[in-house]
C-alpha positions, 0 to 999 in steps of 0.5 A: 488438446482434445481434452479441452473444449474452447468456449470463447476468446477472452483476451488477445495480446502481443505474444498470444491469445487467451481462451476460456475452455473446459477440461472435458475429463474433470469438467473444470473451467480453465484459461488457455493461452495459445502462443502466436509463434511456432516452437519446434523444440521442447527445450525452447519452450522450457527456456521461456521466461514465463515458463521458468518463473511460473514453474518456480513460483507458487503463491495464492496471489500468483496465477497457477500454471496447470499444464504446458502442451506442445502440439503441431509446433504450437504451444499452449499454456493451461491456467486456472480460470479467473472471472475478470481483471482489475481493469474490467472491475474499474471500468464497470464500476458505477461509483468509487470503490470503498477504501476497505476493498482497495486495501484488501486488493492491494494487500494481496498484490503486495503479498504476491509481489513480496513472494515473487521478489523474494524468490528472485523475480520481478514482473516488469509489466504490472497493470490492471489488465494483468491482475486477475480477480475472482470474487475477493481474490486477486492474482498477478498474471502474465509473466511474459516480461518477468526477469530474474533479479540476479540476471545480468544487466543491461535490461531492455528499456521497453517494459510495462505499459507506458502509463505504469512505467517507472521514470528510470525506464522512461529515461532508458536506464538499463540498470533498473531493479524490482523497484519498477514494480513498486512504482506500478503498484503506486500508480495502480493504487491511485487509479483504484481511488479515481478509476482513472490513470494517474499518469496517462501519457500519450508518448514517452516524453508526454509520460514524463511531463504527466509525472512531473505534473503530479510529483513536481520536477526532480532535481539532484536532491530528490533523484541524482541518478535521474538527472544524470540519465536526463543529461545523457539523453540531452533531456531537460526537466521543465520547472513544474511544481507538484500538484496537491494530491488531496485534490487529485484523489479527494476520496483517499485517506491520508494513509493512502496518499502517503503510501502513493507518494512513497511508492511513486518516488522519483528515486527508486532507492526511496521506494519501499519494497513490497514487504515494507509497503505491507507494514505501512499504516494504510494497512493497519487503519482502525485495528486495535490489540484485544485484551485478555478476558477479565475473570469476574471473580477477582476481588475489588481493589481498594485505593491503596492497591489500584492499578493504572490503566494498561495501555497496549501500543503497537507502532510501525516506524520506517522511512528513508530519512532520519527525520521521517517517522510514519507511525501506525498506532494500535491502542487498547485499554485493559477493561478491568480498570475502574473508570475513575482511574483514567481521569486521575492517571492523566493528572499523575503521569501525562507521559503514560496517558497520551495518544501519539500521532506523527507524520500528519499532513503539513506537520510532518516534523511534529507529533501530537498528543491527546490526554485521555479523559473520562466522560465526566471530566472537562477537557479544561481540567487537564493542565498543559505541561510546561515541558511541552509547547502550549496548546495549539490548533490543528488544521481541520482538514487533516485526516487522522487514523482511527483508534479502536478501544473497548467501550467498557473502559469508561471513556471513548476515543472516536475515530477522527474524521475531517472535523476539528479535533478540538470539537471532540470532548473525549480529548484534552488540550492538544499539545504539539511538540517537535518530532525529536521527542518521539524518540523518548519514552511514551 
């Protein structure tokens, strides 16, 4: 250890203390974790879960273990140095964190988790303090409680900090899975918006009550295994109605709220995996598919050879129930089409010239279509098709995903915010149909 000069202590935990130091040979700043217990045999050191996992895992969003040193029966882990942790960022924040920044953090965390779970490990102690940040890069750290997915249960019932502990662990299940990491991710995502813990329980029983106060009490429909666990402990859930998550996290988008609710599902079987979570519309808001550059030397088309606007759609569809349909929408229009064609094609074939949205708040079993209009066409000019339900209004508080579109195409589709959709002159009458139609061709 003479190669390192300690600068300051930057953390202290149950198993060890962490120091900021400099490598005197390379002048590199590192973090040194000194274990509190003594190690008399080298094989004992190499059998530590933290050593096993970090020697196997190599990912940009997982902290790197540079060296292991045993000296005078003391064990030192030499890590890459990170500037701060996520808790410190939230603590020092003067105002809300922009959703774009939250999205960037969460994407990196989930990529690291997907790699970790795919390589046979789950963390079991995810919390803001164990997520290290340097500039715009975030990395998962502290693998002291990491466990192999393939290891044989039963597992210990004391894992993770209480506020981020999954309900199956609180009810002393010994058969939990990597889904406990996904619960913690959901709680962290909510905290990034509010800068306060979502479930700040003061004891294990209070922790369960805090969860019920947000999600509502579970039953045999929502979580059958949990009801069996509670019966084995002679514990009975109080009858509590779920809170309105929009009121608890008012600055979060609908996509963010939906992802939080999925990650914080009572039933671990209903939580998405890290890979599935990365496909959620929350990570695809405001994106669009670019079109190829149109050559300027193509001859102008006449009325007989005109082509219809080409719409490129990219949809993400997943859910645990047959009726669940969460669609992220990406749309682009080929810019070479004459403006007048857009308005004409709306009349000619409604099925090809509609925007599609599903899964919005309070209308999860319905889908909404908006006909595309040219700037000089009134929305009253578009007839309501008899095959669809009549035009209907939509709650003005609903937040819908933005759709990006090239402005040179002759019509615009602004991102919809918390204003009435009917106020937009870029859309025709809205038509709401049952979600069963979404399996048809659009």
